[in-house]
N, C-alpha and C positions, 0 to 999 in steps of 0.2 A: 644253348644256341638254337635248339630246335623247338622244344615244347612251347615256349611263349609265342613263337611265330604262328602256331596253328590254333591257338585258343579262340581268336576272333572268328575263324571260319567255322569251328565246331559250334560256337554260340549262335552264329547266323543260321547254320543248318538246323539247330534245335528250334530256334524261333520259327524258321520256315515250316518245320514239321508241325509245330503247334498251330500255326496259322492254317495249314492244310487240314489238320484234324478238326479245328473249330469250324472251318468252312464245310467240311463233310457233315459234321453234326448239325449245322444249321440247315443244310440242304435236306438231310434226313428228316429233321423236325418239320420242315416246311412241306415235305412230301407226305407225311403221315396222314393229315386230314384228307388229302386227295386220295390216298390209298384206301383209307377207311370208307370214304364215300364211294369209291369204285367197287369195293367189296360189298357194300350195302346194296348197291344197285345192280350188282352182277346177278345173272340168273341163278336160282337155287338148284343147280344141277345135281348136287350131292345130297339133296333132301327129298324124300325121307330115306333113311338108311335102315329102317326096321319098321314093323307094323305100327300103324297110327291108331290111337284109341280116341273115340268120341264118347265122352260121358254125357248122359242125358238124364235129367230129373223126371222125365215122363215115363209112365209104365208102358210095358210092351203092348202094342196094338193101338195106342193113342195116336191121333192124327199127327201131332208134331214129331213123335218118335218114328212113325212110319216114314215121314219125309226124310228124317236123318238117315234111316237105313237105305232108302232109295238113292240118296246122294252118296252115301258111303260106298255103295256098290259101284257107282260111276267113278269115284275117286280111286278105288282099288285098281280098276283097269287103267286109269290114267297114270297112277304113280308106280304101278308094278309092285306094290306092297299091300298086304291086307289092311283094310280100314275097318276096325271093329267098333260097333256101337254097344256100349255097356250101360244097361239100365240101372239107375240108382234113385228110384223114386222115394218120396216121403220127406217130411219135415220142411215143407216149403221150398224144396230143392236144395236145402243146406247139406244133405248127405252127399249129393253129387258134387257140390261145390267144394266140400271138404276133401273129397277124394282127388279132385282136380288140383287143388292147392298143394297136395302132397305128391303130385305126379311129376312127370317130366316137364322141364321148362324150355325145351328146345323145339317145341312144336309137335312132338310125337304124341302128346296128350292135348286134346282139344275138348271143348265143352259146348253143349247146346243150352242156351239160355233164352228166356222170354222177357217180355217187357216188364213183368212183375219184378224179376230179379234185378234188372238194371235201372229202372226208372220209377218203380213204385215202392218196393220195400225200403229203399234208403230213406224215404220220407215217412214210412209207417212205423219202422222200428227205430228206437233210440240207439240200440246197439245191435249191430249185425256181425255174424261170424266171418264176414268178408268185407273188402272195400271195393265197390264197383268200379272205381277209377284205377286204383293201384294193382288190383289182382287180375283184371281182365283187359283184353284188347279186342273189341268186337271187330271181326275180320270181314264177314259177309252175311247179310240178311238172308235167311232161308225163305221166309214168306211173310206176307201180311194178310190178315183176314179181317173182314168187316162182319158186324153182327146184324142179325135181323131182329126187328121188334116184333115179338110174338105175343099174340093174345089168344084166348080161347076161341074155338070155332063159333061159339054162340055169343061172343062178346058184343056189346053194343058199340065198341070202339072200331071205327072203320079207318081212321087216320090218326096220326100222331097229334094233329090239331085237336081231335076229339079228346085225347088223353090230357093234353095241356089245359084245355078249357075246363074239363071236369076237375082237374087238380086245382085250378085257380078258384073254382066255385066251392070246393070242399077241401081246404087245406088239411093235410095229414091223413085224409081218408083213403086215398089211393095207395096201393102197395105194389112193389116190384121185388124180385128176388134174385139171389145168386147163391153160390156155395160157400162163400166166406166173406169176411170184411177185407176190402181193398183189392180184390181181383179186378181184371179189366171189365168184366160184365157189370160188377157192382159200380165201379167208377164211371163207366159209360152211362149208366142210368142216372147216377148222381150228377153227371155233367149236364144231362138234360134238365134236371131240377134246377141247377145253378143258372143255366142259360135262359130258362123260362121264368125264373124267380118264383118257383112253386115249391110246395112242401109235400113230400111223399114219404112213405114208410118202407124201409128196406127190411126184408125178411130173409134170414139165412137158412138154407137147407143143407143137410149133411152130404147129399149126393146130387149130381146133375139129373139123374133119372127122377128123383123125388121133386126136384125143382120144376122140371118141365111138365111133369104130371100135375103139379099144382096149378100151372098155367092152364092146362087142358081142362081141368075140372072147375075152373073159375075161382079157385082159392086165392090165386094171385091175379091182379089186373093185367100185368104184363111182365115180361122178362126179355132181356137180350140173349140171343143164342146164335150159334153157328149152324151150318148145314149138318155138321157131325153131331152136335149135341141136341139141337131142337128139331133137326130135319126128320128123324123117324116119326115123331108125332105129327109133324106138318104133313108128311106124305100119307099118314093114316087118316088125315082129315080132322084131327082133333085140335090142331093149332093153326092159326092163320098168321102169315107174315104180312104185316101192314106197311113195313118200311125197311130199308137197309141203311146202316149207319155210315156208308161211304159216300164219296162225291159223285158217284154214278151208279146206275143200275147194274146188277149182276147178270152176266149172259145166261146163267141157268134159270134166272127168275126175272125175265124182262118186264113182266107186268107188276113187279113190286117196286114202288117208287122209292126215291131217297127220302130221308127224314125231312129235308127241306121241301121237296115236292109234296110231302104228306102233311104239310102245315106246321112243321117243326121250325126251330130257330135256324137262321142263316149261319153258315160256318160250322155247324155241328158235324163232328166226325169222331167215331170211336173205333179203335182197332185193337187187335191182338197181333203180336209178331214175335218171331224167334230169330236167333242169330247163332252163328258159329263164332266162338270166341277163343282166343289163344292167350297164353300167359303174357303179361305185360313185358315189353322189352324184346320180343321176338325180332330177329333181324328182318329188315324191310324186305329183302329179297324173298324170304320164306313167306312173309305175310302176303306179298303180292302174288306169289304162286298159288297159295291157298285160295285167295279171293278170286283170282282169274279162273282157276279150275272149277271152283264151285259155281261161278257164274256160267261157265260153259256147260256144266252138268244141268243147271236149271233151265237152260235154253233148249234142251233136247225135247223133241215132240212127245215122247212117252211120259216125261215128267210133267209137261204142260197139261197133258190129258188127265193125269192123276190129280193135278191141282184143281182142275175143274170139279172133280167129284168131291173134293174136300171143301171147295169154296175158297181156296187160297189164291193169292195173287203173288207173282214175282215182282219185286221192285228193285231192279238193278240200279246202282248208284255208285258214285265215286266215294272213296273213303272219307273225304272232307264233307261231302253232302250227307253221308250216313251219320257221321259224328254230329253234324248240325241237327239232323232229324232227332237223334237220341237226346240231345240237349234240349230241344223244344218240347219233346215228350216229357222229359223230367220236370221242366218248369210247369207244364200243364197239370201234371199229377200232383206236384207239390202244392199248387194253389187249391186244387180240389180237396186234398187231404187236410189242409189247413182250414178251409172253409167249413168242412163238416166235422172238424175236430176228431179225426180218426187216428187210432193208434193200436198197435198189436203188442205193445210192451206191458 
């Protein structure tokens, strides 16, 4: 008399519980994307939790490495944790990259890379020990540097127009140099060849000191160089800078015209640049904090002053603009490398 009467009620309660559980699960599932988005955009207040390491492929004392150390000092103060720069030069930067790939993936290991690693080597090597897209996430550019077109102090060339005219008149006779195949200095000069439809000869030297000595003594007709590499011989009066490869004159050399002003092709620009990169997939909040704090460090007056001595420029940019810049650089170098049939394999 009793049990049958209560079965419908128990069934109804069970169905009600199932409906409530389903509704709760549905609400939780709907809230997860919003929760994840909120966590991704939340301030990275709990990072870093231990010392941060910046691996660099540049040797101690080199201009790019010096910049990394100056920035690391600023970040140490900002983050309240040591930021250590660890030099791992050699093998085209592959030693540093290998150490980075085996390091921490949570942002406590970062790496300094230049344009060769990200947008040149992928087109020069058929097989690389890294994937520039899958292994790295470029966070913030450290600097951009333009090159000077350097000739011997006694050279007959006064302008880039003089070099182009002579190259057109004597195909293959003019030469320029660099320290390897496919570096930005080599490709910057090759770009001048391509844009002027001339034919010149590239000569490789083992060291930068040998390269610019060859320019000074007239063994080379010209070479691109920075204030750090070619500057000492320029200051000694053995090399003349006849143009700069940027869109405007440099404040330290206001009398040196741009390549365009010096009779070169319109739209010509050759640069070197470095970046701080993180492992791919780092949380957005951590990425944004690193980018924001690096940009703040680079805006400080003492770093700006140091940059002037190196001939470096800061180029602050949004992440989207920076990725677009990297993509355009990659396309430019891919075309040059294909045109000159260059390979390091």
